[in-house]
C-alpha positions as CSV (number, residue, x, y, z in Angstrom):
1,X,-26.9,1.9,28.4
2,X,-26.0,3.8,31.6
3,X,-22.4,5.0,31.6
4,X,-20.2,5.4,34.7
5,X,-18.2,8.4,35.8
6,X,-14.5,8.3,35.3
7,X,-13.8,10.9,38.0
8,X,-13.2,9.0,41.2
9,X,-14.1,10.3,44.6
10,X,-11.3,10.7,47.2
11,X,-9.9,7.4,48.3
12,X,-10.6,5.5,45.1
13,X,-7.9,3.3,43.6
14,X,-5.2,5.1,41.6
15,X,-2.4,3.9,39.4
16,X,0.9,4.7,40.9
17,X,4.0,5.9,39.0
18,X,7.2,7.5,39.9
19,X,7.5,11.2,39.5
20,X,10.4,13.7,40.0
21,X,12.3,13.2,43.1
22,X,10.8,9.7,43.5
23,X,7.4,10.9,44.5
24,X,4.3,9.1,43.5
25,X,2.4,10.5,40.6
26,X,-1.1,9.4,41.3
27,X,-3.1,8.6,38.1
28,X,-6.8,8.1,38.9
29,X,-8.5,5.0,37.5
30,X,-10.8,6.5,34.9
31,X,-12.6,3.2,34.2
32,X,-10.9,2.2,31.0
33,X,-10.1,-1.4,30.3
34,X,-6.6,-2.1,31.6
35,X,-4.1,-4.6,30.2
36,X,-5.9,-4.7,26.9
37,X,-2.9,-4.1,24.6
38,X,0.7,-5.4,24.6
39,X,3.8,-4.0,22.9
40,X,3.0,-5.3,19.4
41,X,-0.6,-4.2,19.6
42,X,0.5,-0.8,20.8
43,X,3.0,-0.4,18.0
44,X,0.3,-1.4,15.5
45,X,-2.0,1.3,16.9
46,X,0.7,3.9,16.3
47,X,1.3,2.8,12.7
48,X,-2.4,2.4,12.0
49,X,-3.2,5.9,13.3
50,X,-0.5,7.4,11.2
51,X,-1.8,5.5,8.2
52,X,1.4,5.5,6.1
53,X,-0.2,4.7,2.7
54,X,-2.8,7.5,3.2
55,X,-0.1,10.0,4.2
56,X,2.0,9.1,1.2
57,X,-0.8,9.5,-1.3
58,X,-1.9,12.8,0.3
59,X,1.4,14.5,0.7
60,X,4.0,13.0,-1.7
61,X,2.9,15.4,-4.4
62,X,2.5,18.5,-2.1
63,X,5.9,17.9,-0.6
64,X,7.6,17.4,-4.0
65,X,5.9,20.6,-5.1
66,X,7.6,22.5,-2.3
67,X,11.1,21.0,-2.2
68,X,11.5,19.1,-5.5
69,X,13.9,16.2,-5.5
70,X,14.9,17.0,-1.9
71,X,11.7,15.3,-0.7
72,X,13.6,12.4,1.0
73,X,15.8,14.9,2.8
74,X,12.7,16.6,4.1
75,X,11.3,13.3,5.3
76,X,14.5,12.8,7.3
77,X,14.4,16.4,8.6
78,X,10.8,15.8,9.8
79,X,11.7,12.6,11.5
80,X,14.4,14.3,13.7
81,X,12.1,16.5,15.8
82,X,9.5,13.7,15.9
83,X,12.1,11.4,17.4
84,X,13.3,14.0,19.9
85,X,9.7,14.6,21.0
86,X,9.1,10.9,21.2
87,X,11.8,10.8,23.9
88,X,9.9,13.4,25.8
89,X,6.7,11.4,25.6
90,X,8.5,8.3,26.8
91,X,10.0,10.0,29.8
92,X,6.8,11.8,30.8
93,X,4.8,8.6,30.4
94,X,7.1,6.8,32.7
95,X,6.5,9.4,35.4
96,X,2.7,9.9,34.7
97,X,1.1,7.2,32.6
98,X,-2.1,9.2,32.1
99,X,-4.3,9.0,29.0
100,X,-4.5,12.8,28.9
101,X,-0.8,12.7,27.8
102,X,0.0,16.2,26.4
103,X,-2.8,17.9,28.3
104,X,-2.0,16.3,31.7
105,X,1.8,16.8,31.4
106,X,1.7,20.4,30.3
107,X,-0.8,21.2,33.1
108,X,1.7,19.8,35.6
109,X,4.6,21.7,34.0
110,X,3.1,25.0,33.1
111,X,-0.3,25.3,34.7
112,X,-3.9,24.8,33.7
113,X,-4.2,27.5,30.9
114,X,-1.2,26.3,28.9
115,X,-2.2,22.7,29.5
116,X,-5.8,23.4,28.4
117,X,-4.7,24.9,25.1
118,X,-2.2,22.1,24.5
119,X,-5.1,19.6,25.0
120,X,-7.2,21.6,22.6
121,X,-4.4,21.6,20.0
122,X,-4.3,17.8,20.2
123,X,-8.1,17.5,20.0
124,X,-8.6,19.8,17.0
125,X,-5.6,18.3,15.1
126,X,-7.3,14.9,15.5
127,X,-10.6,16.3,14.2
128,X,-8.9,17.7,11.2
129,X,-7.1,14.5,10.4
130,X,-10.2,12.4,10.9
131,X,-12.0,14.5,8.3
132,X,-9.2,14.1,5.9
133,X,-9.1,10.4,6.5
134,X,-12.8,10.1,5.7
135,X,-12.3,12.2,2.6
136,X,-9.5,10.0,1.2
137,X,-11.3,6.8,2.2
138,X,-14.4,8.1,0.3
139,X,-12.4,9.0,-2.9
140,X,-10.8,5.6,-3.0
141,X,-14.0,3.8,-2.2
142,X,-15.6,5.2,-5.4
143,X,-12.3,4.7,-7.4
144,X,-12.2,1.1,-6.3
145,X,-15.8,0.6,-7.0
146,X,-15.3,2.0,-10.5
147,X,-12.3,-0.3,-11.1
148,X,-14.1,-3.4,-9.9
149,X,-17.2,-2.7,-12.0
150,X,-15.3,-1.3,-15.0
151,X,-17.7,1.7,-14.8
152,X,-16.3,5.2,-15.2
153,X,-19.7,6.5,-14.1
154,X,-19.4,4.9,-10.7
155,X,-15.8,6.1,-10.3
156,X,-17.0,9.6,-11.1
157,X,-19.5,9.6,-8.3
158,X,-16.8,10.9,-6.0
159,X,-16.9,14.2,-8.0
160,X,-20.5,14.7,-7.0
161,X,-20.3,16.8,-3.9
162,X,-23.5,15.6,-2.4
163,X,-22.6,11.9,-2.9
164,X,-19.1,12.6,-1.6
165,X,-20.3,14.3,1.6
166,X,-22.9,11.6,2.3
167,X,-20.3,8.8,1.9
168,X,-17.9,10.6,4.2
169,X,-20.6,10.9,6.9
170,X,-21.5,7.2,6.6
171,X,-17.8,6.2,7.0
172,X,-17.4,8.5,10.0
173,X,-20.5,7.1,11.6
174,X,-19.2,3.5,11.0
175,X,-15.8,4.3,12.5
176,X,-17.4,6.0,15.5
177,X,-19.6,3.0,16.2
178,X,-16.6,0.6,16.0
179,X,-14.4,2.8,18.3
180,X,-17.3,3.1,20.7
181,X,-17.2,-0.7,21.2
182,X,-13.6,-0.7,22.3
183,X,-10.0,-0.8,21.2
184,X,-9.8,-4.6,21.1
185,X,-13.0,-5.2,19.2
186,X,-11.2,-5.3,15.8
187,X,-7.6,-6.1,16.9
188,X,-7.2,-8.8,14.3
189,X,-8.6,-6.6,11.6
190,X,-6.1,-3.8,12.5
191,X,-3.2,-6.3,12.3
192,X,-4.3,-7.4,8.9
193,X,-4.8,-3.8,7.5
194,X,-1.4,-2.6,8.8
195,X,0.3,-5.7,7.3
196,X,-1.5,-5.1,4.0
197,X,-0.3,-1.5,3.8
198,X,3.3,-2.4,4.4
199,X,3.3,-5.3,2.0
200,X,1.7,-3.2,-0.8
201,X,4.3,-0.4,-0.2
202,X,7.1,-3.0,-0.6
203,X,5.6,-4.1,-3.9
204,X,5.2,-0.5,-5.1
205,X,8.8,0.3,-4.2
206,X,10.1,-2.8,-6.1
207,X,8.0,-2.1,-9.2
208,X,8.8,1.6,-9.2
209,X,12.6,0.9,-9.1
210,X,12.1,-1.7,-11.9
211,X,10.3,0.9,-14.0
212,X,13.0,3.5,-13.3
213,X,15.8,1.2,-14.4
214,X,14.0,0.4,-17.6
215,X,13.3,4.0,-18.3
216,X,9.6,3.4,-18.6
217,X,8.7,7.1,-18.0
218,X,10.3,10.1,-19.5
219,X,9.9,12.2,-16.3
220,X,11.9,9.7,-14.2
221,X,15.1,10.8,-12.4
222,X,18.4,9.1,-11.7
223,X,19.0,8.6,-8.0
224,X,21.4,11.0,-6.3
225,X,22.7,11.2,-2.7
226,X,21.9,14.9,-2.9
227,X,18.3,14.0,-2.5
228,X,19.1,13.4,1.2
229,X,20.7,16.8,1.6
230,X,18.2,19.3,3.2
231,X,20.5,22.2,2.5
232,X,19.9,21.8,-1.2
233,X,16.3,23.0,-0.9
234,X,16.0,26.2,-2.9
235,X,14.7,28.4,-0.1
236,X,14.0,28.4,3.6
237,X,10.3,29.1,3.0
238,X,10.1,26.1,0.8
239,X,11.9,24.0,3.3
240,X,9.6,24.9,6.2
241,X,6.5,24.3,4.1
242,X,7.8,20.9,3.1
243,X,8.9,20.2,6.7
244,X,5.4,21.1,7.9
245,X,3.9,18.5,5.5
246,X,6.6,16.0,6.6
247,X,5.7,16.4,10.2
248,X,2.1,15.7,9.4
249,X,3.2,12.4,7.9
250,X,4.6,11.3,11.2
251,X,1.6,12.5,13.3
252,X,-0.3,9.9,15.2
253,X,2.4,7.8,16.8
254,X,1.5,9.3,20.1
255,X,-1.8,7.3,20.0
256,X,0.3,4.6,21.6
257,X,0.7,6.9,24.6
258,X,-3.0,7.9,24.9
259,X,-3.8,4.2,25.2
260,X,-1.3,3.9,28.1
261,X,-4.0,3.2,30.8
262,X,-5.2,0.3,28.7
263,X,-1.7,-1.1,27.9
264,X,0.2,-3.9,29.7
265,X,3.1,-2.1,31.5
266,X,1.6,1.3,31.1
267,X,4.7,3.2,32.2
268,X,7.1,1.7,29.7
269,X,5.4,-0.3,26.9
270,X,3.7,2.7,25.1
271,X,7.0,4.6,24.9
272,X,8.8,1.6,23.4
273,X,5.9,1.0,21.0
274,X,6.1,4.7,19.8
275,X,9.8,4.3,18.9
276,X,9.1,1.1,17.0
277,X,6.3,2.8,15.0
278,X,8.6,5.7,14.2
279,X,11.4,3.5,12.8
280,X,8.9,1.6,10.6
281,X,7.4,4.9,9.3
282,X,10.7,6.6,8.4
283,X,11.9,3.5,6.6
284,X,8.7,3.2,4.5
285,X,8.6,6.9,3.7
286,X,12.2,7.1,2.5
287,X,11.9,3.9,0.4
288,X,8.6,5.0,-1.2
289,X,9.7,8.6,-1.8
290,X,13.1,7.6,-3.4
291,X,11.5,4.9,-5.6
292,X,8.7,7.2,-6.7
293,X,11.1,10.0,-7.7
294,X,13.3,7.5,-9.6
295,X,10.3,6.3,-11.5
296,X,8.3,9.5,-12.4
297,X,10.4,12.4,-11.0
298,X,9.1,15.4,-9.0
299,X,8.1,17.6,-11.9
300,X,4.8,19.3,-12.6
301,X,3.9,17.6,-15.8
302,X,2.8,14.2,-16.8
303,X,3.2,11.6,-14.0
304,X,5.5,13.9,-12.1
305,X,4.7,13.9,-8.4
306,X,4.2,17.7,-8.3
307,X,1.7,17.8,-11.1
308,X,-1.1,20.0,-9.6
309,X,-3.8,17.9,-11.2
310,X,-2.7,14.8,-9.2
311,X,-0.5,16.0,-6.4
312,X,-3.3,15.7,-3.7
313,X,-3.8,12.0,-4.5
314,X,-0.6,10.6,-6.0
315,X,-1.3,6.9,-5.9
316,X,-4.6,7.3,-7.9
317,X,-2.4,8.5,-10.8
318,X,0.5,6.1,-10.3
319,X,-1.4,2.8,-9.5
320,X,-2.0,1.8,-13.1
321,X,1.3,3.0,-14.7
322,X,3.6,1.7,-12.0
323,X,1.8,-1.4,-10.8
324,X,-0.4,-2.5,-13.7
325,X,-4.0,-3.4,-13.7
326,X,-4.5,-6.1,-11.0
327,X,-1.8,-4.8,-8.7
328,X,-2.9,-1.2,-9.3
329,X,-6.3,-2.2,-7.8
330,X,-4.4,-3.6,-4.8
331,X,-2.9,-0.2,-4.3
332,X,-6.4,1.3,-4.3
333,X,-7.4,-1.3,-1.7
334,X,-4.3,-0.4,0.4
335,X,-5.1,3.3,0.5
336,X,-8.8,2.6,1.4
337,X,-7.7,0.2,4.1
338,X,-5.1,2.6,5.4
339,X,-7.6,5.5,5.7
340,X,-10.4,3.2,7.1
341,X,-8.1,1.6,9.7
342,X,-6.7,5.0,10.8
343,X,-10.2,6.5,10.9
344,X,-11.0,4.0,13.6
345,X,-7.8,4.2,15.7
346,X,-7.5,8.0,15.4
347,X,-10.6,8.2,17.7
348,X,-8.3,6.8,20.5
349,X,-6.3,10.0,21.2
350,X,-9.1,12.5,20.9
351,X,-11.6,10.5,23.0
352,X,-9.1,9.7,25.7
353,X,-7.8,13.3,25.9
354,X,-11.4,14.6,26.2
355,X,-12.0,11.9,28.9
356,X,-9.0,13.1,30.9
357,X,-9.8,16.8,30.5
358,X,-13.3,16.0,31.8
359,X,-12.0,13.8,34.6
360,X,-9.9,16.7,35.8
361,X,-12.8,19.2,35.4
362,X,-11.4,21.0,32.5
363,X,-14.4,20.0,30.4
364,X,-18.0,19.2,31.3
365,X,-18.4,16.2,33.6
366,X,-20.5,14.3,31.1
367,X,-17.5,13.5,29.0
368,X,-15.9,11.7,31.9
369,X,-18.3,8.8,31.6
370,X,-17.1,5.4,30.5
371,X,-19.3,2.7,29.1
372,X,-19.8,0.0,31.7
373,X,-19.4,-2.8,29.2
374,X,-17.0,-1.6,26.5
375,X,-14.9,0.5,29.0
376,X,-14.6,3.3,26.4
377,X,-15.2,7.0,26.7
378,X,-18.5,6.7,24.9
379,X,-19.8,10.3,24.9
380,X,-16.4,11.7,24.0
381,X,-16.1,9.3,21.0
382,X,-19.6,10.1,19.7
383,X,-18.9,13.9,20.1
384,X,-15.6,13.5,18.2
385,X,-17.5,11.7,15.4
386,X,-20.1,14.4,15.1
387,X,-17.5,17.2,15.2
388,X,-15.6,15.4,12.4
389,X,-18.7,15.2,10.2
390,X,-19.6,18.8,10.7
391,X,-16.1,20.1,10.2
392,X,-15.6,18.2,6.9
393,X,-19.0,19.1,5.6
394,X,-18.6,22.8,6.3
395,X,-15.0,23.0,4.9
396,X,-16.0,21.1,1.8
397,X,-18.8,23.5,1.1
398,X,-16.6,26.5,1.8
399,X,-13.4,25.5,-0.1
400,X,-12.8,23.3,-3.1
401,X,-9.3,22.6,-1.9
402,X,-10.2,21.6,1.7
403,X,-8.0,18.5,1.7
404,X,-4.8,20.4,0.9
405,X,-5.5,23.4,3.1
406,X,-6.5,21.4,6.2
407,X,-3.4,19.2,5.8
408,X,-1.3,22.4,5.9
409,X,-3.3,23.7,8.9
410,X,-2.8,20.4,10.6
411,X,0.9,20.8,10.4
412,X,0.5,24.0,12.4
413,X,-1.6,22.3,15.1
414,X,0.9,19.4,15.4
415,X,3.9,21.7,15.9
416,X,1.9,23.6,18.5
417,X,1.0,20.8,20.9
418,X,4.1,18.6,20.3
419,X,6.4,21.6,21.0
420,X,4.5,22.4,24.2
421,X,4.8,18.8,25.3
422,X,8.6,18.7,24.6
423,X,9.1,21.9,26.6
424,X,6.9,20.5,29.4
425,X,9.3,17.5,29.7
426,X,12.4,19.6,30.1
427,X,10.7,21.8,32.7
428,X,8.9,19.0,34.6
429,X,12.2,17.1,35.1
430,X,14.4,20.2,35.6
431,X,15.3,19.1,39.1
432,X,16.6,15.7,37.8
433,X,18.8,16.8,34.9
434,X,22.0,16.7,37.1
435,X,21.3,13.1,38.3
436,X,22.9,11.4,35.4
437,X,24.0,12.0,31.8
438,X,21.0,9.9,30.6
439,X,18.6,12.2,32.5
440,X,20.3,15.3,31.1
441,X,20.0,14.1,27.5
442,X,16.6,12.3,27.4
443,X,14.7,14.5,29.9
444,X,16.4,17.8,29.0
445,X,18.5,18.3,25.9
446,X,16.6,16.1,23.4
447,X,13.1,17.3,24.3
448,X,14.3,20.9,24.5
449,X,15.9,20.6,21.0
450,X,12.8,19.0,19.6
451,X,10.6,21.7,21.0
452,X,12.8,24.4,19.6
453,X,12.8,22.9,16.2
454,X,9.0,22.5,16.1
455,X,8.5,26.0,17.6
456,X,10.6,27.4,14.7
457,X,8.6,25.5,12.1
458,X,5.4,26.7,13.8
459,X,6.5,30.4,13.7
460,X,7.7,30.3,10.2
461,X,4.6,28.5,9.0
462,X,2.4,31.0,10.7
463,X,4.1,33.8,8.9
464,X,4.1,32.1,5.5
465,X,0.5,30.9,5.6
466,X,-0.8,34.5,5.7
467,X,-0.1,34.6,1.9
468,X,-3.0,33.1,-0.1
469,X,-0.4,31.3,-2.3
470,X,0.4,29.1,0.7
471,X,-1.4,25.7,0.4
472,X,-4.0,25.5,-2.3
473,X,-3.9,29.2,-3.2
474,X,-7.5,29.9,-1.9
475,X,-8.2,32.9,0.3
476,X,-10.8,34.4,2.6
477,X,-11.0,38.2,2.4
478,X,-7.5,38.3,1.0
479,X,-6.0,36.1,3.7
480,X,-4.7,32.6,3.0
481,X,-7.3,30.0,3.9
482,X,-4.7,27.9,5.6
483,X,-4.1,30.8,8.0
484,X,-7.8,31.3,8.6
485,X,-8.3,27.6,9.3
486,X,-5.2,27.2,11.6
487,X,-5.4,30.4,13.6
488,X,-9.1,30.5,13.6
489,X,-9.3,27.1,15.3
490,X,-6.7,28.1,18.0
491,X,-8.7,31.3,18.7
492,X,-11.9,29.2,18.9
493,X,-10.1,27.0,21.5
494,X,-9.1,30.1,23.5
495,X,-12.7,31.3,23.6
496,X,-13.9,27.9,24.8
497,X,-11.3,27.9,27.5
498,X,-12.5,31.3,28.8
499,X,-16.0,29.8,29.0
500,X,-14.7,26.7,30.9
501,X,-12.8,28.9,33.3
502,X,-16.1,30.4,34.5
503,X,-17.7,26.9,34.7
504,X,-14.7,25.1,36.3
505,X,-12.8,27.6,38.4
506,X,-11.2,24.9,40.6
507,X,-9.3,23.4,37.7
508,X,-8.1,26.8,36.5
509,X,-7.0,27.8,40.0
510,X,-4.8,24.7,40.0
511,X,-6.7,22.8,42.7
512,X,-7.5,19.7,40.7
513,X,-4.3,18.8,38.8
514,X,-1.4,20.4,40.6
515,X,1.3,22.4,39.0
516,X,4.3,22.0,41.3
517,X,3.7,18.5,42.6
518,X,3.5,15.3,40.6
519,X,0.6,14.1,42.8
520,X,-3.0,14.6,41.9
521,X,-5.2,16.6,44.2
522,X,-8.6,14.8,44.1
523,X,-11.3,17.0,45.8
524,X,-13.7,15.5,48.3
């Protein structure tokens, strides 16, 4: 089917918003389906993209391995900068409700080069998490198949690298096809899958606390309020490593914002939905983390969360012992549902960021095409699916511990583009900070503090990940593989930017998306 260009010629309708000084921030209509999602649906998109059950099974063990019983404290510490950055997103979205979000806003604040790299950070972070989502969904697909058939042979198929990769590619292709057909195509399914995740977590927490009180496991630990004290972590390096993982666990709430041009009340609803999603997430993470530690502890032996044999997939080890046979299978279903649902919704931010970058001539014009029927960025969605499949296949063949290492590298990417967005908010609204106390705090102080915190985590993580012991312990030519993945992807983005600067000089001269003014300069 023929697709339509998202980039409008001069004089085409634009969405109006209020920018600094009361000026109009013109947001061009990129052809997306407007008014498709309300507040509840937008919050569901945020929660679904984060995939709380998937995040917990992937990082509970790794975080416990870094900070021990202070894991709940690190969850709280990771929530703070995310909340501060969420305020920045809310304020920027009110001024410029553009689906390019971080890319568009940082271009307006700091210019095209910084903005381009910020957009790249978002895109590559999404590709990384999509690959991990597909990997976890594949593992639980075969685990669930083995449980339902009672066959250990079927469950063991996940250990066959060829079978595993082929299954991942099939799941990515299916998610790409669904996302291509539009955000609302499976709205009811998304509601069901998010509800399933939260209900199963409630059941898990209740049963884990019951097991802890009965002393069912010798590795369990008595609850202590010191678990919520971040200053009790044994070292600053351990704290920053745990914090990087914690930040990853909150990543994805900004999908609410990238769907802003398709949301009812595009200037306000996405920001409110993001805050709702954040509150739901921090509550579920704290409850699950505390209950799991009470039941099995955070040690490295037996069912302890930090056991290296099970730390990368905690729920696979705890499902049977904590929840029993039938309910244990339900936990498998919840993890599979969590990863599958997020696999679909996570295409939203990457496809719409690429769409916006193309619409503003920062990427080739072909990615600015929107499907005339589904009103989705079709080519951008398909490209994201192909990139995800290639990335996961290559990393799986290169490293046996790709899941752990890419999650650590993902934390670096998240800190990178979230921090830039937070700083962009403070700079973009700098002329308004004296208007009121509210403007000072929500447009200046809170975003700036969130940016500083994330920049500090980024810097410390960058230093620590040089050591091969960081992450899974694997190395490339003596350098930690997490460093190679994280920094290598940023360097790759810089190289692509140099190529695009030669192909699209108008954007990089600041002629398309202006730096000083909130208005968009659309060329004839």
